[in-house]
N, C-alpha and C positions, 0 to 999 in steps of 0.2 A: 504494500500500500504506500502511495506517495502522499505524505502528510505535511502540510504547512502548519507550523506552530508559531503563533503570533504572541510574542512577549510584550509586556509593557516596556516603555522606553525610559522610565525614570532612573533605573539603575541597571548596571550590567548583569547579565546572567552568568555568574561565575563566583568563585570563592575569593575572598571571604564575602559571604552573601550580605547584602544590605538588609534583607528580611526574609520572611517565610515564602513570599510569592516567588522571589528569585530562586530560592532553593527548590521549590516545587517545580518550577519550569525547567530547571537544569536536570533535576532527577527524572522527570517525565521524558525529556528529550533523550537522555542517555538510555533509559529503559526501552523506549520505542525502537531506538537503533539496535539495541541488543536483541530485540524480538525480530530483527531482520527487515524493518520498515525503512523506507527512504524518507528521511525526515529533514526538512529545511527549517531552521530556526531563524526567525526575523527578530532582531534585538538591537540594542544600542552598542556603541563602541566600548571596548573593554571586556566584552563577554568572552567566555572560555573558548580559545581557538580550537580546542579539541572537538568542539561541537560543529565546527565549520559553519559558523553563523553568517547570515547576511546582516551586516552591521550598517544601520541606516543613518545614525546621527550620534552626536555626543550624548551622554546621559542627561536627561532633562530634569532630574530631581533637584538640581541646584535652585530652581525657581521656588522651591518650597521654603528656602531660607533667605531668598533675595527678591523681595517684592518688586524692586526697581527693574529687574530683568525679566519679570514674569511674562509680560506681553510678548517680548521677542522670543523667549524660549517656547511659549505656547505656539507661536507661529512655526518655529522650527519643528516642533513635535508634530503639528498638523501636517506640514509638508512631508515629513518622514512617513507618517501613516498613509498619506496619499500615494507615495512611491511604493510603499509596502503593498498596497492593494493592487497597484498596477502590475507588480511582479507576481503576486498571487494569481491574478487573472490570466497572466501569460505563462504560468509555470506548469500547466498540465497536472495539477494536483487532484488527488482522489477525494481529499477531505481536508477541512480546515479546523484546527483546534485553537480556539481563541482564548488566550489568557490576558489580553490587553485590557487596560482600564480606560479605554478611549471610545468615544461614540462613533468615530468615522468608520472603522471596520464593520460595525453593526449596520450603520446607515447604508453601506455599499454592499452588504452581504447578498441581498436579493438579486442583484444584477449579475452575480458571478455564476449562478446556476450550479453551485457545488454543495455537497453535504457539509453542514457546519455543526460544530459543538462549541458552545460558549460556556465557560465555567465562571460562575459568579464567586468572586473572592472577597468582595467588600459589601457592606450594607449599601442600600440605594443612595446615590447622590445625583444631583440634577443632570450633569453632563452625561453620565452613563445611562440614566433613565431615558434621556432623549434618544439614545441609540437603541436601547432595548425596545422602545415603543414602535420603531419603524423597521426592526430587523426582519430578515427573511421569515415568512410565516412557518416555514419548515425547520427553523432553527431549533436545535435541541439545547435547552438550558439546563445546566447542572449547578448545584450548590455544594459547598464543601462542608456543610454541617446542617443539622435539622433546624437550628435556631436561625441560620442565615436564610434557609429556604422559606421559613415563616416570614422573615422580614420582607422578602420579595413576593410573597404569595399573592398580593393584590394585583401585581403586574405580570408575574410569571407563575400562575397557579400550577401546582403539581410538579415543580422542578425536582428532578431526581437528585438524591443526595449521594455523593461519592466522597467519603471522608478522606482527608489528606493522609499520606503515609510517610514514614521515615525509613531510611536504610538501617535495618536492624543489625547489619554487620558493622557499620560505622559506629552506631550508638549501641555499643555492646554492654551486656549486663555486668554490673559490679555489685558484689554483696559486701564489700568492705570499704565503707566511706572513711574519710580521714578522721583521726582522733588526735588533737581536739577538733571538734566539728566546726563546719562553717556552712552558711547558706549561699546559694548561687542565684544570680539573676543574669539574663542575657536578652538582648534585643536592641533595636534602634534607640539611641538615647535622645528621645524627643518627648514633648509633654504628654502625648497620648499613651505612652507606655508606662508612665508613672514611677520611674526609678526613684524619685525622691521619697515617695511613699513606701517603697520597698526598703529603702535605707532606714527610715524611721521605724518601720515594723521590725526589721532584723535587730536593731538596737534594743527595742523594747523587749524582744524575745531573748536577748542576751547572746546573740550569735554574730560573729564577724560575717561580713558580706563580701564575697568576691563577685565582681560584675564585669560583663563583657559586652562590647557592641560599639558601633561607629557613633561618633559625636556629630550628629547631623544638624543640630540646632544650637549654635554658639550662645544665643541669648538664654536658652533654657539651662544650659550647663552653667553659665555664669550666675544666673539668678537662683537656681534650685540645687545644683549638685556641688559646685565648688564650695559654697559655705558649709556643706555637710561633710566634706572630706575629713578623714581622721585616720588614726592608726588601725582602726577596726575595718577599714575599707580597702580593698585592693582592686584597682581597675586593670584588667588584663588586656585591654585594647580590643581590636577587631580580630576575631579568631576564625581560623579555618574550621571546618566541621570536625575534623579529627581532634583538633585542640579543644574544641567546645565539648566533644564527647568525653574527653579525658577529665576535664574539670567537672562536668556534670556527674560523672561516675564517682568522683571523690566527695561530692557534696552530701551533707546529711539531708538537706531539703532544698527544693527549688522554689523560688518566689516568682509569681506571675502577677503583675499589678496594672493591668490595662485601665485606662480612664475612658475607654470607648467600648462599644459593644463588639468585642473581639469576634471576627467571623469564624476563626478556627482556633489558632493558638498552637502552632507547630512546636514551640518551645516546650509545651506541656507534653506532647507525644514524645519528643526527644528525651525529656527527663524520665518519663515512665520507661522508655526503652532501656535506659541506663540503670533502672531500678531505684530511681530517686523520687521519693514522694513529693507532692506539689501542694503548696499553699497559694491560693489565688483569690482574687476578687470574683464575686459571683456576677459575671458579665458575659453577655453574648453566648458563645459556644462552650465556655469553660464548664458549665454544669453538664453539657453533653459528654464531655471527654472524661471528666473525673467522676469516680464513685467513692463511697466511704472507705473502701479498702486501699485506695491509693492517693487520696488527697483530702484536703479540707478547704471549704469555701468561706470567704469573709464578706461582710457588707461592703459594697462598692465605696471606694475612696476613704475607707475607715482604717487607718494604719494601726490603731489599737486592736481592732477586731482581727486584722491580718496577723498581728503578733501572736494572738491566741491560736490562730490557724497554723502558724509556723510551729509553735511548740507541740501541737497535737499531731501535725503531719510528720514531724521528725521521728516519731515513734512507730510509724506504720511499716508494714511488711514490704521490703524491697522486692521480694519474689512476686508478690501480688501486682506490683507496678509493672514489672516486666511481662507478666502473663497478660495483662490488659493490653499492653502495646502489641504483643504478638498476635492477639486475637483480633484487634480492631484497627491498628494503625501501621500495618506492614506495607511498605511501598510496593512490594511485588504484587500483593493482592489489589492495591489501588490501581496499578497499571492494568491488571487483568480486567478490572471493572470498566476502565476506560475503553479497552479494546472491545469488550462486549458491547459497549454503547456505540462505538464507531460502526461495528457490524450492523447493529440494529438501525442506526440512522441511514447508513448507505443502502440497506435493503429497503427501507421505507421510501427513500428518494427514488430508487430504481423502480419501485412499484408504481409510484405516482407518475413517473416519466413514461410509463407504457401507454401507448395510444388506446383509447377506448373504441372498440369495434361495435358498430351499430348493425344489427341484423333485423330482419323482418319480425315485427311483433315485439320488439323490445331491444335490450342492450345485452351484449356479451361481455 
């Protein structure tokens, strides 16, 4: 099968990943190639050259931290998506897998006459909604969690759920966390990920905090993180997945502190795969991923309640965490579900493309 994978253009598709969507797109592209499919990844510059990507522009995520450049970067991004769609139209593809967070591919999907699968990775926002509303009527929409499917239900009723998965060999099980213990946090260091609340909660729970991730918002770092720095905090920088897995496996507990309705939360699945229990705010998909055997949930934005969750989660069974990851969040199983969806979408499109034969007395 010849598959076009459309990435978003905010950040490169390669390690160290800016976030979960970049990791997901990389993992899926590699897996599809290993299954023998001819995959073309459309992405921004700096993406992993091993994927042989078509790189269309510089990463556009800089606009998020520089409002003065936002208009120019938005135009460059729009032009890049337009070129992307021209190449998809001329590329002889059998199917399009859309991971982009932009309206233009959706707006142009109907004219291509190709089977499409669009995965919803975020809650609804105006620009993406405008694309979903005019997408190809035969578009297959998938969501990465039950809670996210519910958020889109009024616009995309009945979206199939395919949970995200992680590489269980990279995120290997560890039954011996470090002693003395520490808590671990990872993610983009931006306001919506709530690192400052995780710091406060870890301190209240009496645990040092090791944290990792790219500093993508200098204003947030200066206002909320720098004043909290101290000897009980270690910033590990922006880690590769193997480095991330090593630190997760050594942690007594992982802290997940989103300040928005998290659409999935790959860091939770990564922690569980390593056998590390999770303390998290009750937001978005996190109640879908965690159960009482592998995590504790706290009131949103309440660092004191999160500190209680940290203390309770730290004593949970590491084996139960790994078991849940193996049962529900294995990337190999995720890939198989996507392939099943591709087959179903292609069969449906082929059936609809068949001419209707009219015979005397009715239709055949």
